[in-house]
N, CA, C and O atoms as a MOPAC input file, in Angstrom:
PM7 MOZYME 1SCF
protein

 N      9.25900 1    -0.62200 1   -26.11100 1
 C      9.66600 1    -1.50000 1   -25.04700 1
 C      8.76200 1    -2.72300 1   -25.03700 1
 O      7.58900 1    -2.64800 1   -25.40300 1
 N      9.31300 1    -3.82700 1   -24.62200 1
 C      8.51600 1    -5.03100 1   -24.47400 1
 C      8.37200 1    -5.34100 1   -22.99400 1
 O      9.20100 1    -4.92500 1   -22.18400 1
 N      7.32100 1    -6.07000 1   -22.63700 1
 C      7.09900 1    -6.34300 1   -21.23000 1
 C      7.69700 1    -7.67400 1   -20.78600 1
 O      8.21900 1    -7.76100 1   -19.67500 1
 N      7.64000 1    -8.69500 1   -21.60500 1
 C      7.96400 1   -10.04700 1   -21.16100 1
 C      9.33600 1   -10.16800 1   -20.50900 1
 O      9.44400 1   -10.76000 1   -19.43500 1
 N     10.36200 1    -9.63900 1   -21.10700 1
 C     11.69200 1    -9.71500 1   -20.52500 1
 C     12.12500 1    -8.38600 1   -19.94000 1
 O     13.26700 1    -8.25000 1   -19.50100 1
 N     11.26100 1    -7.43000 1   -19.92500 1
 C     11.62400 1    -6.10600 1   -19.44700 1
 C     11.96900 1    -5.19900 1   -20.61100 1
 O     12.02100 1    -5.63300 1   -21.76200 1
 N     12.20200 1    -3.94400 1   -20.30100 1
 C     12.49800 1    -2.97900 1   -21.36400 1
 C     13.86600 1    -3.22900 1   -21.99100 1
 O     14.81400 1    -3.62500 1   -21.31300 1
 N     13.94900 1    -2.99100 1   -23.28900 1
 C     15.20400 1    -3.15400 1   -24.01900 1
 C     15.82100 1    -1.81900 1   -24.39800 1
 O     17.04200 1    -1.68800 1   -24.47200 1
 N     14.97100 1    -0.83100 1   -24.63700 1
 C     15.42300 1     0.50600 1   -25.02400 1
 C     14.31000 1     1.50200 1   -24.76300 1
 O     13.15100 1     1.11900 1   -24.60700 1
 N     14.66100 1     2.78400 1   -24.71300 1
 C     13.66000 1     3.83200 1   -24.49800 1
 C     14.21500 1     5.15400 1   -25.00100 1
 O     15.42500 1     5.32300 1   -25.15500 1
 N     13.31400 1     6.08000 1   -25.25200 1
 C     13.69200 1     7.43000 1   -25.65600 1
 C     13.62100 1     8.34100 1   -24.44100 1
 O     12.65200 1     8.31000 1   -23.68300 1
 N     14.65300 1     9.14600 1   -24.26500 1
 C     14.66900 1    10.14500 1   -23.20200 1
 C     15.39900 1    11.37100 1   -23.72200 1
 O     16.53000 1    11.28000 1   -24.19700 1
 N     14.74300 1    12.51100 1   -23.62600 1
 C     15.29100 1    13.77600 1   -24.14200 1
 C     15.68900 1    13.66300 1   -25.61000 1
 O     16.70900 1    14.20000 1   -26.04200 1
 N     14.85600 1    12.95200 1   -26.36000 1
 C     15.07500 1    12.82500 1   -27.79200 1
 C     16.21900 1    11.90400 1   -28.19500 1
 O     16.61600 1    11.87600 1   -29.35900 1
 N     16.74800 1    11.15100 1   -27.23900 1
 C     17.86400 1    10.24100 1   -27.53900 1
 C     17.48800 1     8.81700 1   -27.16700 1
 O     16.75800 1     8.57800 1   -26.20500 1
 N     18.00100 1     7.87600 1   -27.95000 1
 C     17.74600 1     6.46500 1   -27.70900 1
 C     18.72200 1     5.92400 1   -26.67500 1
 O     19.93500 1     6.07700 1   -26.81900 1
 N     18.19800 1     5.29600 1   -25.64200 1
 C     18.99700 1     4.66300 1   -24.59900 1
 C     18.76400 1     3.16200 1   -24.68600 1
 O     17.62200 1     2.71500 1   -24.79200 1
 N     19.83500 1     2.38500 1   -24.64400 1
 C     19.74600 1     0.92700 1   -24.70000 1
 C     20.00600 1     0.36300 1   -23.30900 1
 O     20.97800 1     0.72500 1   -22.64600 1
 N     19.12100 1    -0.52700 1   -22.88300 1
 C     19.25700 1    -1.15300 1   -21.56900 1
 C     20.37600 1    -2.18000 1   -21.62700 1
 O     20.34800 1    -3.09400 1   -22.45100 1
 N     21.35900 1    -2.02500 1   -20.74900 1
 C     22.45500 1    -2.98300 1   -20.69500 1
 C     22.26200 1    -4.00500 1   -19.58600 1
 O     22.79000 1    -5.11500 1   -19.66000 1
 N     21.49100 1    -3.62700 1   -18.54000 1
 C     21.28500 1    -4.54800 1   -17.43000 1
 C     20.01400 1    -4.18700 1   -16.67200 1
 O     19.75400 1    -3.01300 1   -16.40700 1
 N     19.22100 1    -5.20200 1   -16.32300 1
 C     18.09100 1    -5.00000 1   -15.41600 1
 C     18.63800 1    -5.20900 1   -14.00700 1
 O     19.08000 1    -6.30300 1   -13.65600 1
 N     18.60400 1    -4.15000 1   -13.21100 1
 C     19.15000 1    -4.19300 1   -11.85400 1
 C     18.12100 1    -4.74700 1   -10.87100 1
 O     18.46500 1    -5.51100 1    -9.96900 1
 N     16.85400 1    -4.35900 1   -11.04700 1
 C     15.79100 1    -4.83000 1   -10.16000 1
 C     14.45100 1    -4.73000 1   -10.87400 1
 O     14.29200 1    -3.98100 1   -11.83800 1
 N     13.49700 1    -5.49900 1   -10.38100 1
 C     12.14200 1    -5.47200 1   -10.91600 1
 C     11.19000 1    -5.73800 1    -9.76200 1
 O     11.39100 1    -6.68400 1    -9.00100 1
 N     10.14800 1    -4.91000 1    -9.62200 1
 C      9.15200 1    -5.12500 1    -8.57900 1
 C      7.80300 1    -4.61900 1    -9.05000 1
 O      7.70400 1    -3.90700 1   -10.04900 1
 N      6.76200 1    -4.99700 1    -8.31400 1
 C      5.39000 1    -4.60700 1    -8.62700 1
 C      4.89100 1    -3.69300 1    -7.51600 1
 O      5.07000 1    -3.98100 1    -6.33300 1
 N      4.26500 1    -2.58800 1    -7.90900 1
 C      3.67600 1    -1.65200 1    -6.95300 1
 C      2.17500 1    -1.58000 1    -7.18500 1
 O      1.69400 1    -1.71200 1    -8.31000 1
 N      1.45300 1    -1.37000 1    -6.10200 1
 C      0.02100 1    -1.11500 1    -6.21600 1
 C     -0.21500 1     0.33900 1    -5.85600 1
 O      0.61700 1     0.97600 1    -5.21000 1
 N     -1.34500 1     0.85200 1    -6.27500 1
 C     -1.69600 1     2.22900 1    -5.93700 1
 C     -2.10600 1     2.32700 1    -4.47700 1
 O     -2.13400 1     1.31400 1    -3.77700 1
 N     -2.42200 1     3.51200 1    -4.00900 1
 C     -2.86100 1     3.69000 1    -2.61900 1
 C     -4.28800 1     3.17500 1    -2.43600 1
 O     -5.22200 1     3.95700 1    -2.25800 1
 N     -4.44300 1     1.87400 1    -2.48200 1
 C     -5.75700 1     1.23900 1    -2.45100 1
 C     -6.52900 1     1.56500 1    -1.18200 1
 O     -7.76000 1     1.58500 1    -1.19800 1
 N     -5.83500 1     1.81700 1    -0.09600 1
 C     -6.50000 1     2.08800 1     1.17900 1
 C     -7.26500 1     3.41200 1     1.17000 1
 O     -8.11100 1     3.65000 1     2.03200 1
 N     -6.96400 1     4.28200 1     0.18300 1
 C     -7.67000 1     5.56400 1     0.06600 1
 C     -8.79400 1     5.52800 1    -0.95400 1
 O     -9.50300 1     6.51800 1    -1.13000 1
 N     -8.96300 1     4.40600 1    -1.62200 1
 C     -9.91400 1     4.35200 1    -2.73100 1
 C    -11.36100 1     4.32400 1    -2.25800 1
 O    -11.66900 1     3.92200 1    -1.13600 1
 N    -12.23400 1     4.76400 1    -3.15300 1
 C    -13.66200 1     4.73900 1    -2.84400 1
 C    -14.15500 1     3.30400 1    -2.71200 1
 O    -15.11200 1     3.04500 1    -1.98300 1
 N    -13.51600 1     2.37100 1    -3.40600 1
 C    -13.90100 1     0.96900 1    -3.31500 1
 C    -13.70900 1     0.41000 1    -1.91700 1
 O    -14.55900 1    -0.33400 1    -1.42900 1
 N    -12.61200 1     0.75400 1    -1.27000 1
 C    -12.37200 1     0.29000 1     0.09900 1
 C    -13.40000 1     0.89200 1     1.03500 1
 O    -13.94600 1     0.19700 1     1.89200 1
 N    -13.66600 1     2.17000 1     0.87700 1
 C    -14.66600 1     2.81900 1     1.72100 1
 C    -16.04000 1     2.18500 1     1.52800 1
 O    -16.80200 1     2.03400 1     2.48300 1
 N    -16.34900 1     1.81900 1     0.29300 1
 C    -17.63800 1     1.17900 1     0.02400 1
 C    -17.69600 1    -0.20600 1     0.66200 1
 O    -18.71600 1    -0.57800 1     1.24300 1
 N    -16.60900 1    -0.97000 1     0.55800 1
 C    -16.57600 1    -2.30300 1     1.14400 1
 C    -16.69400 1    -2.22600 1     2.66400 1
 O    -17.37900 1    -3.04600 1     3.27700 1
 N    -16.03200 1    -1.24800 1     3.27100 1
 C    -16.07300 1    -1.09600 1     4.72400 1
 C    -17.33400 1    -0.39900 1     5.21600 1
 O    -17.60400 1    -0.36000 1     6.41600 1
 N    -18.10300 1     0.15000 1     4.27900 1
 C    -19.32600 1     0.83600 1     4.65900 1
 C    -19.09400 1     2.25600 1     5.11700 1
 O    -19.99100 1     2.85700 1     5.70800 1
 N    -17.92800 1     2.81300 1     4.86800 1
 C    -17.60800 1     4.16500 1     5.31600 1
 C    -18.36700 1     5.22300 1     4.53600 1
 O    -18.52500 1     6.34500 1     5.01500 1
 N    -18.83900 1     4.88900 1     3.34900 1
 C    -19.55700 1     5.86300 1     2.53400 1
 C    -21.06300 1     5.81200 1     2.76900 1
 O    -21.81300 1     6.51800 1     2.09500 1
 N    -21.50800 1     5.00600 1     3.69200 1
 C    -22.93100 1     4.91400 1     3.97200 1
 C    -23.41800 1     6.22100 1     4.58700 1
 O    -22.72400 1     6.78600 1     5.43200 1
 N    -24.58800 1     6.72000 1     4.19100 1
 C    -25.07700 1     7.99800 1     4.69800 1
 C    -25.44900 1     7.96500 1     6.17500 1
 O    -25.42200 1     9.01400 1     6.81800 1
 N    -25.78600 1     6.83600 1     6.73400 1
 C    -26.17600 1     6.76300 1     8.13500 1
 C    -26.57600 1     5.35500 1     8.48000 1
 O    -26.41100 1     4.44900 1     7.66200 1
 N    -27.10100 1     5.14400 1     9.67400 1
 C    -27.49700 1     3.78900 1    10.07000 1
 C    -28.61700 1     3.25800 1     9.19100 1
 O    -29.45800 1     4.01200 1     8.70100 1
 N    -28.61000 1     1.95700 1     9.00600 1
 C    -29.62100 1     1.30400 1     8.17800 1
 C    -30.83900 1     1.02700 1     9.04900 1
 O    -30.71700 1     0.47800 1    10.14400 1
 N    -32.01200 1     1.40900 1     8.55700 1
 C    -33.24400 1     1.16200 1     9.30100 1
 C    -33.69500 1    -0.26200 1     9.07400 1
 O    -33.67800 1    -0.73800 1     7.93900 1
 N    -34.09800 1    -0.95400 1    10.12900 1
 C    -34.60900 1    -2.31100 1    10.00100 1
 C    -33.52100 1    -3.34200 1    10.19500 1
 O    -32.34800 1    -2.99800 1    10.34200 1
 N    -33.90300 1    -4.60100 1    10.19500 1
 C    -32.93400 1    -5.68400 1    10.42500 1
 C    -31.99800 1    -5.85600 1     9.23300 1
 O    -32.38400 1    -5.63900 1     8.08400 1
 N    -30.77500 1    -6.24500 1     9.52600 1
 C    -29.76500 1    -6.49400 1     8.49400 1
 C    -29.39500 1    -7.96300 1     8.56900 1
 O    -28.98700 1    -8.45100 1     9.62300 1
 N    -29.53700 1    -8.67300 1     7.45200 1
 C    -29.29600 1   -10.11500 1     7.42200 1
 C    -27.81800 1   -10.45400 1     7.38900 1
 O    -27.44900 1   -11.55600 1     7.79500 1
 N    -26.97900 1    -9.58800 1     6.93800 1
 C    -25.55100 1    -9.88000 1     6.83000 1
 C    -24.87200 1    -8.86100 1     5.95400 1
 O    -25.50200 1    -7.90400 1     5.50500 1
 N    -23.57800 1    -9.05800 1     5.70300 1
 C    -22.85000 1    -8.09300 1     4.87800 1
 C    -23.37300 1    -8.07700 1     3.45200 1
 O    -23.78400 1    -9.10100 1     2.90600 1
 N    -23.34900 1    -6.91100 1     2.87400 1
 C    -23.79600 1    -6.73200 1     1.50000 1
 C    -22.58000 1    -6.79000 1     0.59100 1
 O    -21.60400 1    -6.07600 1     0.82100 1
 N    -22.62400 1    -7.62700 1    -0.43600 1
 C    -21.50800 1    -7.73200 1    -1.37300 1
 C    -21.48200 1    -6.51100 1    -2.26600 1
 O    -22.50000 1    -6.12400 1    -2.84000 1
 N    -20.32800 1    -5.91500 1    -2.37800 1
 C    -20.15200 1    -4.75000 1    -3.25000 1
 C    -19.06200 1    -5.06800 1    -4.26200 1
 O    -18.11500 1    -5.79000 1    -3.95000 1
 N    -19.18800 1    -4.53700 1    -5.46400 1
 C    -18.16300 1    -4.82300 1    -6.47100 1
 C    -16.83400 1    -4.17500 1    -6.10600 1
 O    -16.79000 1    -3.09900 1    -5.51000 1
 N    -15.76500 1    -4.84800 1    -6.47300 1
 C    -14.42200 1    -4.31300 1    -6.25600 1
 C    -14.03400 1    -3.53400 1    -7.49400 1
 O    -14.04400 1    -4.07900 1    -8.59800 1
 N    -13.69100 1    -2.26600 1    -7.32500 1
 C    -13.34400 1    -1.40700 1    -8.45400 1
 C    -11.92700 1    -1.62900 1    -8.92500 1
 O    -11.12500 1    -2.25300 1    -8.23000 1
 N    -11.61000 1    -1.11700 1   -10.11300 1
 C    -10.27200 1    -1.28800 1   -10.67400 1
 C     -9.19200 1    -0.59300 1    -9.85500 1
 O     -8.02300 1    -0.96800 1    -9.94800 1
 N     -9.55400 1     0.41600 1    -9.04900 1
 C     -8.54800 1     1.10000 1    -8.24400 1
 C     -8.00100 1     0.20900 1    -7.13300 1
 O     -6.94000 1     0.49800 1    -6.58000 1
 N     -8.71700 1    -0.88000 1    -6.79500 1
 C     -8.24000 1    -1.79000 1    -5.76200 1
 C     -7.21800 1    -2.78500 1    -6.28800 1
 O     -6.44000 1    -3.34500 1    -5.51500 1
 N     -7.21400 1    -3.00600 1    -7.58100 1
 C     -6.31500 1    -4.01100 1    -8.13400 1
 C     -5.31200 1    -3.40700 1    -9.12300 1
 O     -4.62000 1    -4.14500 1    -9.82500 1
 N     -5.22800 1    -2.10200 1    -9.18300 1
 C     -4.31200 1    -1.45000 1   -10.11800 1
 C     -2.86800 1    -1.79200 1    -9.74700 1
 O     -2.47700 1    -1.69300 1    -8.58400 1
 N     -2.10400 1    -2.18200 1   -10.72100 1
 C     -0.70000 1    -2.51300 1   -10.49900 1
 C      0.15900 1    -1.86200 1   -11.56600 1
 O     -0.30100 1    -1.53200 1   -12.65900 1
 N      1.41500 1    -1.69000 1   -11.21000 1
 C      2.39500 1    -1.24700 1   -12.18900 1
 C      3.70600 1    -1.94800 1   -11.88600 1
 O      4.07600 1    -2.14300 1   -10.72900 1
 N      4.39500 1    -2.32100 1   -12.94700 1
 C      5.69100 1    -2.97300 1   -12.82300 1
 C      6.77600 1    -1.91800 1   -12.93800 1
 O      6.74100 1    -1.07900 1   -13.83800 1
 N      7.73100 1    -1.96000 1   -12.03500 1
 C      8.85400 1    -1.02800 1   -12.05900 1
 C     10.11000 1    -1.81200 1   -12.40200 1
 O     10.40200 1    -2.84700 1   -11.80300 1
 N     10.83900 1    -1.30100 1   -13.36900 1
 C     12.09300 1    -1.91200 1   -13.80100 1
 C     13.21100 1    -0.91100 1   -13.55400 1
 O     13.21800 1     0.15700 1   -14.16700 1
 N     14.14500 1    -1.22100 1   -12.68400 1
 C     15.33700 1    -0.38200 1   -12.49500 1
 C     16.40800 1    -0.94700 1   -13.41700 1
 O     16.83200 1    -2.09400 1   -13.27800 1
 N     16.83300 1    -0.11800 1   -14.35800 1
 C     17.76300 1    -0.58200 1   -15.37600 1
 C     18.97500 1     0.33400 1   -15.45800 1
 O     18.92400 1     1.51200 1   -15.10700 1
 N     20.06200 1    -0.25200 1   -15.93300 1
 C     21.24100 1     0.52200 1   -16.29900 1
 C     21.21200 1     0.62100 1   -17.81500 1
 O     21.02100 1    -0.37800 1   -18.50800 1
 N     21.40100 1     1.82000 1   -18.32200 1
 C     21.31100 1     2.02600 1   -19.76600 1
 C     22.35600 1     3.02800 1   -20.22000 1
 O     22.85800 1     3.83400 1   -19.43700 1
 N     22.67200 1     2.95400 1   -21.51700 1
 C     23.60500 1     3.92400 1   -22.10000 1
 C     23.15200 1     4.27200 1   -23.49900 1
 O     22.21800 1     3.67700 1   -24.03500 1
 N     23.82500 1     5.23800 1   -24.07700 1
 C     23.44500 1     5.69600 1   -25.41700 1
 C     24.20300 1     4.95600 1   -26.50500 1
 O     24.17600 1     5.36800 1   -27.66500 1
 N     24.87400 1     3.88000 1   -26.15200 1
 C     25.51600 1     3.05000 1   -27.16400 1
 C     26.95600 1     3.39200 1   -27.46900 1
 O     27.61400 1     2.67500 1   -28.22200 1
 N     27.45200 1     4.46400 1   -26.90800 1
 C     28.84200 1     4.85800 1   -27.17300 1
 C     29.73900 1     4.60400 1   -25.96700 1
 O     30.93400 1     4.89700 1   -26.00000 1
 N     29.15900 1     4.06200 1   -24.91000 1
 C     29.93800 1     3.79200 1   -23.71500 1
 C     30.22400 1     5.02300 1   -22.87500 1
 O     30.93600 1     4.94000 1   -21.87400 1
 N     29.67500 1     6.16900 1   -23.27400 1
 C     29.94100 1     7.39300 1   -22.51900 1
 C     28.80800 1     7.69400 1   -21.55500 1
 O     28.96300 1     7.50100 1   -20.34900 1
 N     27.70100 1     8.15100 1   -22.04500 1
 C     26.57600 1     8.52100 1   -21.18400 1
 C     25.89300 1     7.27000 1   -20.66700 1
 O     25.23700 1     6.55200 1   -21.42200 1
 N     26.04900 1     7.01100 1   -19.37700 1
 C     25.45600 1     5.84200 1   -18.73400 1
 C     24.65300 1     6.31800 1   -17.53900 1
 O     25.03000 1     7.28500 1   -16.87700 1
 N     23.54900 1     5.64600 1   -17.26100 1
 C     22.74000 1     6.03900 1   -16.12100 1
 C     21.87700 1     4.91300 1   -15.60100 1
 O     21.76500 1     3.85000 1   -16.21200 1
 N     21.27200 1     5.17300 1   -14.46200 1
 C     20.34200 1     4.24000 1   -13.82700 1
 C     18.95100 1     4.85900 1   -13.94900 1
 O     18.76500 1     6.03600 1   -13.63700 1
 N     17.97300 1     4.07100 1   -14.40200 1
 C     16.63900 1     4.58000 1   -14.68800 1
 C     15.57700 1     3.66000 1   -14.09100 1
 O     15.75600 1     2.44300 1   -14.04500 1
 N     14.48000 1     4.24500 1   -13.63900 1
 C     13.30500 1     3.47900 1   -13.24100 1
 C     12.25800 1     3.67400 1   -14.32600 1
 O     11.76500 1     4.78100 1   -14.54400 1
 N     11.92800 1     2.57900 1   -15.00000 1
 C     10.92400 1     2.57700 1   -16.05400 1
 C      9.71000 1     1.83000 1   -15.53200 1
 O      9.83900 1     0.75100 1   -14.95400 1
 N      8.52600 1     2.40600 1   -15.73700 1
 C      7.29900 1     1.85200 1   -15.16900 1
 C      6.33300 1     1.45600 1   -16.27800 1
 O      6.04300 1     2.23800 1   -17.18300 1
 N      5.84300 1     0.22000 1   -16.18700 1
 C      4.77500 1    -0.23500 1   -17.06600 1
 C      3.49300 1    -0.19500 1   -16.25500 1
 O      3.36700 1    -0.89700 1   -15.25200 1
 N      2.53400 1     0.62900 1   -16.68900 1
 C      1.27000 1     0.80000 1   -15.98200 1
 C      0.22000 1    -0.09700 1   -16.62800 1
 O     -0.13200 1     0.08900 1   -17.79300 1
 N     -0.27700 1    -1.06700 1   -15.87100 1
 C     -1.25800 1    -2.01200 1   -16.38700 1
 C     -2.60000 1    -1.35600 1   -16.66900 1
 O     -3.35800 1    -1.84800 1   -17.50500 1
 N     -2.90900 1    -0.26200 1   -15.99700 1
 C     -4.20500 1     0.39600 1   -16.18300 1
 C     -4.39300 1     0.89400 1   -17.61000 1
 O     -5.48000 1     0.77100 1   -18.17600 1
 N     -3.33400 1     1.45700 1   -18.19400 1
 C     -3.47400 1     1.98300 1   -19.55300 1
 C     -2.46300 1     1.38600 1   -20.53900 1
 O     -2.42400 1     1.79600 1   -21.69900 1
 N     -1.65100 1     0.43200 1   -20.09600 1
 C     -0.70800 1    -0.23500 1   -20.99300 1
 C      0.42300 1     0.64600 1   -21.47100 1
 O      0.96300 1     0.42900 1   -22.55600 1
 N      0.79400 1     1.65000 1   -20.66700 1
 C      1.83200 1     2.59000 1   -21.10300 1
 C      3.10500 1     2.44400 1   -20.27200 1
 O      3.08700 1     1.94300 1   -19.14800 1
 N      4.20700 1     2.89700 1   -20.86400 1
 C      5.50300 1     2.95200 1   -20.19200 1
 C      5.80800 1     4.40000 1   -19.84200 1
 O      5.44400 1     5.31100 1   -20.58600 1
 N      6.47800 1     4.61800 1   -18.70700 1
 C      6.92600 1     5.95800 1   -18.30200 1
 C      8.29100 1     5.85700 1   -17.63300 1
 O      8.61000 1     4.86100 1   -16.98400 1
 N      9.07400 1     6.88700 1   -17.80200 1
 C     10.32500 1     7.04500 1   -17.06900 1
 C      9.99100 1     7.83100 1   -15.81300 1
 O      9.50800 1     8.96000 1   -15.90300 1
 N     10.24100 1     7.25000 1   -14.63600 1
 C      9.86000 1     7.91900 1   -13.39300 1
 C     11.04000 1     8.41500 1   -12.59000 1
 O     10.87000 1     9.25700 1   -11.70800 1
 N     12.25200 1     7.91000 1   -12.87300 1
 C     13.42100 1     8.33800 1   -12.11000 1
 C     14.67000 1     8.08100 1   -12.93200 1
 O     14.75400 1     7.09900 1   -13.66900 1
 N     15.63000 1     8.97000 1   -12.79800 1
 C     16.90800 1     8.72100 1   -13.45200 1
 C     18.05100 1     9.25000 1   -12.59300 1
 O     17.92400 1    10.24800 1   -11.88300 1
 N     19.16000 1     8.54900 1   -12.68600 1
 C     20.40200 1     8.98000 1   -12.05900 1
 C     21.47800 1     8.80000 1   -13.12400 1
 O     22.03000 1     7.71200 1   -13.28800 1
 N     21.76400 1     9.87300 1   -13.83900 1
 C     22.76000 1     9.73200 1   -14.90400 1
 C     23.98400 1    10.55500 1   -14.61300 1
 O     24.92800 1    10.55800 1   -15.40300 1

């Protein structure tokens, strides 16, 4: 599959499916509000009150879990014979550069 124009084909159950139409495309983020990075930024992971004066907020690095994204492509695809046709959600995960089939309605 290619990313620039969306997926063109994919293997599912050992068969090649060709994308005939991209129905929708959107970007999802992970549950960033549950990440350790958010807790660190908000100070929720601090062991207790800080002793002594505090000059201001402490900058903490933002982890990759806060910016993780994946592109979802809802496509209509068939096996090339005009018979088996279905709707599929194909996901490109930016974290590892992989494609996955996450939903199908065939």
